[in-house]
N, C-alpha and C positions, 0 to 999 in steps of 0.2 A: 211605084207605090207598093208598099208591103201588102201581103195577102191578095195579090193579083194571081200570079201563077200558083203561088203556094196554096191558095184556097182549093185547088184541084184535088189535093190529097190530104187536106187538113183533117177531115173526119176519119180518114183511114189511118193517118199517123197517130191520132189520139184515140183510136178505138179501145185501147187498153187503159185509158184514163178513167179513174174511179169517180165519175161525175156524181153518182148517187150519194156516196159518202161525203164528198166535198159539199154537195148541196145540203145534206143533212146537218153538216157542221155549221154552214151559214145560217140555216134555220135556227139552230140552237143559240147562235150569237144574237140573232135578231130577237129571239124570244127573251133573252136576258134584258133587253131594253124595251120590253113590252110591245114589240113589233111582231104581231101574230098573224095568223091566217086571216085574210080579209084586208090586210094593210096594203097600201099602194106603194110600189117601189119603182124607182127609175134606175135602169141598169145601163151603165156606161160601158160600151165595148162588148156587145152581146155575142159577137162572133157568129157561129152558125146556130145559136139559140139553145144550146143544150142545157146549160145551167138555168137559164130563164124559164125554159119549158118545164123543168123539174120543179122549180119554185112555184110556177103557176099551177101545177098539178097538186101542190100542197096548199092551194087556196090563196096564194098571194096574187095581187093584181100587178102584173109586170109590164112596164113600158120600156122597151129596149131600144137602144141607139147603137148603130154600127156604121162605121165609116166606109167599109168595103162592101160594095154592091155584090161582088162575087161571093162573099161569105153569106150575105143575106139570101142570095139565090139558092144556097145549099140548105137553108132551113126549110123543113117540111113538117106538115101535120102538127103545127104548134097548137098547144092548148088554147082554148077560147079566152083564157085569162091573160094571155101573152100577146102584146102588140109589138112588132119589131119594125123600126123605122130607120131610114137612111139618114145619117147626120154625123157631124163632127162634135165630139164630146166637149171640145173647147168652147163651142159657141152655139150648140143646139139649144133651142128654146121651146118649151111647151108651156101653155098657159095653165099650169097646175102645180100644186105643192104636194110633196111626197113625204111619207113617213120615213123613208130611207132612200139613199142613193147607194148602189153597190157597183163595184168594178172589180171583176175577178180575172184570174189567170194573168197577173201582172200587166194589165192594160196601162196602169199608171207608169210603168217603166218604159213604155213606148213614148212617153212625153220627155224628150231628151234635153229640153232647155228649161231654164227657170221660168221663162215666160209661158211656155206650154203648161208646166205644172201649175203655175199660178192661175191660169185661165180655167183649168179643170177644177181646182179647188173653189174658185169663185163661182163657177157654174153650178157645182154641186150645192154650194151654200144657197145660191139664189133659188134653187128648186126644192129646198127642204122646208118642212114645217118647223115651227118653233120646237126646240128640243129634238129635232130630227137627227138621224144618224147617217154618217158617210162611212161606209165599210169597204175597204179595199185591201189588196195585197200588192207586194212589190219585191223587186230584187233587193236583198239586204247586203249592204256593203261589207260587213265583217265576214259574211258567208262567201261572198265573191272572192275576197282576198284569201280566205282559208281554203276553199275548195279549188281555187284557181281553174277557171274555165278551160276545158280541153276539147280537142276534136272528138266528136262522137259520130258513130255510124248507126243508122237504124234502117232495117229492111222490113217492108210491109207488102202485103198482097191481098187481092180479092179475086173475084171471078173474072175481072177484066184486065187488071194490070199487076205487074210486079214493079216495085219502086224501091229505090235506095236513096236515103237522105244522108248527106254528109254535112254536119254542122261544124264549121271551123271558126271559133271565136278569136277575136283580136281585142285585147284589153287596151283601152286608150287611157294612159296614165294621166292623173291629175284632173280628169274631167268626169270621173265616175261613170264612164261609158264603156260598153262592150259592143263591138260590131260582130254580130253573129252572121257569118256568111254561109248561106245554105246552097249547096249544090245537090240537085235532085235529078235522078236518072230513072226513066220509065222504060218498061217493055210492055207493049200492048199484046195481050194474049190472043187476040182475034186475028191480027194481021202480022204479028211478029215484028212490028216496027218499033224502033227505039226513038226516044226524044229526051230532052233535058232542059233544065232552066237553072238560073242562079238568082238569088234574091238576098239582099242584105237587110237585116233587122238590127237597128241600133237600139240597144237597151241601156237604160240608166239604172244605177243602183243607188240606194239611199241609206243614210244612217238614221237612227231614231231621232236624234236632235234636229236633223235636217227636216224630217217630216213634221216634227212638233212645231218648228219655227214657221214652216210654210202654212201649216193648218191654222196657226194663231193669227196670221196676218189677214184672214178673210172672215 
């Protein structure tokens, strides 16, 4: 399962991610559709809860769903307007209709089959009020082919560990998929012990016509 071992250094790896500006941008998009502070939002794939927590502090009522219990365990001191629950976004059901469903940081790209994508769209539709908004991001096919995924190395540290992540992507031709193979190496600063793990994240990229077609079938 993805985000098992990877969750151990997730927040450290993305400590430099500009969650505040990203969340402000999401707020501006929501506002364009008259979804303002006080609106209720269902978040698919909340991760460790950082985006959702910021939105909750902006007055939105966030109901988060995350499939990885390990990621949920890393969420701390969440705003009172943010509820984070364990569940699979393909079939999670809550007896409530929402002003918007959001899914950030390419959660949709983790849905690697047509069936998975279809289930996510259908589930979002079933939880939206009339004229509700489904707001999401994804890996964009022209960008993937233009930028050509390459091996990347990132080094991070805190008071407890030094860690190096090697991301080695393998493009799967004719399937719109990229297998991102993560190799992570740790050094514990307290006892000088080393450890490592590997984890494969299969990512799907989409064209705009593909997204339009899938969204119109639900």
